[in-house]
C-alpha positions in Angstrom: 120.2 148.7 119.3 118.9 152.2 118.8 115.5 153.6 118.3 114.9 155.0 114.7 114.0 158.6 114.2 111.8 157.8 111.1 109.8 154.7 110.1 110.9 151.3 111.4 113.1 149.8 108.7 112.3 146.1 108.3 113.9 143.2 106.6 111.7 140.1 105.8 113.3 136.7 105.7 111.0 133.9 104.6 111.4 131.2 101.9 107.8 131.6 100.7 107.3 134.5 98.2 103.5 134.8 99.0 104.3 135.2 102.7 106.9 137.9 102.0 104.4 139.7 99.8 101.7 139.5 102.5 104.0 140.8 105.2 105.2 143.6 102.9 101.6 144.7 102.2 100.7 144.6 105.9 103.7 146.4 107.2 103.8 148.8 104.3 100.3 150.0 105.2 101.6 151.4 108.5 102.9 155.0 108.4 105.6 154.1 111.0 107.0 151.1 109.1 108.8 150.4 105.8 110.2 147.2 104.3 113.8 147.8 103.1 114.7 144.3 101.9 113.6 140.7 101.5 115.5 137.4 101.6 114.4 133.8 100.6 117.1 132.1 102.6 118.9 132.5 105.9 122.4 133.3 104.6 121.1 136.0 102.2 119.1 137.4 105.1 122.2 137.6 107.4 124.2 139.3 104.6 121.4 141.8 103.9 121.0 142.5 107.6 124.7 143.4 107.9 124.6 145.5 104.8 121.3 147.3 105.2 121.3 147.5 109.1 117.5 147.4 109.3 115.9 148.3 112.6 114.2 144.8 112.7 114.4 141.5 111.0 111.3 139.3 110.6 112.6 135.7 110.4 110.9 132.4 109.6 112.3 129.3 111.4 112.7 126.9 108.5 114.6 128.4 105.5 117.2 127.1 103.1 121.0 127.4 103.9 120.4 128.8 107.4 117.4 128.5 109.6 115.8 131.3 111.6 117.2 130.1 114.9 120.8 130.2 113.7 120.1 133.6 112.0 118.9 134.9 115.4 122.0 133.6 117.1 124.3 135.3 114.6 122.5 138.6 114.6 121.2 138.9 118.1 122.7 136.2 120.2 124.9 136.3 123.3 128.3 137.9 122.7 127.3 139.7 119.5 128.9 143.2 119.9 126.2 145.1 118.1 123.0 143.0 118.3 120.1 143.5 116.0 116.4 143.0 116.7 115.0 139.7 115.3 111.3 138.9 115.5 110.6 135.2 114.8 107.4 134.7 112.8 106.7 131.1 111.9 104.1 128.3 111.6 106.2 126.1 113.9 105.6 126.7 117.6 107.5 123.8 119.1 108.7 124.5 122.7 112.3 124.0 121.8 112.1 126.6 119.1 110.5 129.2 121.4 113.1 128.7 124.1 116.0 128.7 121.8 114.9 131.8 119.9 114.3 133.8 123.1 117.5 132.5 124.7 119.5 133.6 121.6 118.1 137.2 121.6 114.8 137.1 119.7 112.6 140.0 120.6 109.4 138.0 120.1 107.9 134.8 118.8 104.8 135.0 116.7 102.7 132.5 114.8 101.8 133.3 111.2 98.2 132.3 112.0 98.0 135.0 114.7 97.0 137.6 112.0 98.1 141.0 110.8 97.1 142.9 113.9 99.5 140.9 116.2 102.3 141.2 113.6 102.1 144.9 113.7 101.8 144.9 117.5 104.9 142.6 117.6 107.0 145.0 115.5 106.0 147.9 117.7 106.6 146.0 120.9 110.1 145.0 119.7 110.9 148.5 118.9 109.8 149.6 122.4 112.1 147.0 123.9 109.4 144.6 124.9 109.0 140.9 124.0 105.7 139.7 122.4 104.7 136.1 122.2 101.6 134.8 120.4 98.8 134.2 122.8 98.4 130.7 121.4 101.8 129.8 122.8 101.4 131.5 126.2 99.5 128.7 128.0 101.8 125.9 126.9 104.9 127.9 127.7 103.6 128.6 131.2 102.9 125.0 131.8 106.7 124.4 131.7 108.0 127.7 133.0 105.5 129.0 135.6 105.2 127.9 139.2 102.2 125.9 140.3 99.1 128.0 140.9 98.8 129.4 144.4 95.8 130.2 146.5 94.1 133.4 145.4 95.6 136.6 146.8 93.1 138.6 148.9 94.4 142.0 147.8 94.5 142.2 144.0 95.6 145.5 142.4 93.1 144.8 139.7 89.4 145.5 139.3 87.0 142.6 138.9 86.9 143.2 135.1 90.7 143.4 135.0 91.0 140.1 136.9 88.8 138.5 134.2 91.0 140.0 131.5 94.1 138.6 133.2 92.5 135.1 133.4 91.6 135.2 129.7 95.1 136.3 128.8 96.4 133.3 130.8 94.0 131.1 128.8 95.8 132.2 125.7 93.0 134.2 124.1 93.7 137.0 121.6 92.4 140.5 121.9 89.6 139.7 119.5 88.7 136.5 121.3 88.7 138.3 124.7 86.4 141.0 123.1 84.0 138.3 121.9 84.0 136.6 125.3 83.2 139.8 127.2 81.1 141.5 124.5 83.5 144.3 124.1 85.6 145.5 121.1 89.1 144.2 120.4 90.3 147.8 121.0 88.7 148.0 124.4 90.2 144.6 125.3 93.6 145.9 124.2 93.1 148.9 126.5 92.2 146.8 129.4 95.3 144.6 128.8 97.5 147.7 128.7 96.0 148.8 132.0 96.5 145.4 133.6 100.1 145.3 132.3 100.8 148.7 133.8 99.3 147.9 137.2 101.2 144.5 137.4 104.4 146.0 136.0 104.4 143.1 133.6 106.6 143.3 130.5 104.2 141.4 128.3 101.2 139.0 128.1 103.3 136.2 129.6 103.9 138.3 132.6 100.2 138.9 133.0 99.5 135.2 132.6 102.2 134.3 135.2 100.6 136.6 137.7 97.2 135.1 137.0 98.6 131.6 137.6 100.4 132.6 140.8 97.2 134.2 142.2 94.9 131.3 141.4 93.0 132.9 138.6 94.1 130.3 136.0 95.6 126.9 135.9 97.0 124.3 133.5 95.0 123.1 130.5 94.7 119.3 130.7 96.9 117.6 128.2 95.2 115.3 125.7 
């Protein structure tokens, strides 16, 4: 995978025309992104990806002929000699889907309801070599992947405000929700999260949340 010199070239794979249209408008509004193709089913998406060689494929999970998980495996999975970037964007956030997609090379897993801001952020994160997962998934994912919360660490590298930011990230809040909770703008919340990520050397929000769990700032959400 290489970093493009011009705008990020994106292929959209989703069986719903209105979703493809919405994504095209959102991504096309960004000066560093351009949509180069669309596909309404998985097999067509794989063929177009191999022909067009986009920088990134946005793939839904459930599509005719070939689902997004198999598409991810064929284009980005283990053993693929020239893997491509696949960002899964779906309404289905089942644990098995998340684990399978990430295991097979997906560079992120976003929920459609997360909004246009996170979609744009997910594309840029993928192109930077990072993995972005929707905040709504973070808490549940950590309940199965993270170790049990430990006693709070006396020497935190974070300020008191940054500790609070890390706790809210671990609770699965979006930038906008963190801003509302702390009476700051979503942009300021994003800046705080970037600072926390840099101090903790975390790759993404899941890394921040894992640190918060390990240091007793957050814990499991009771299951209903």
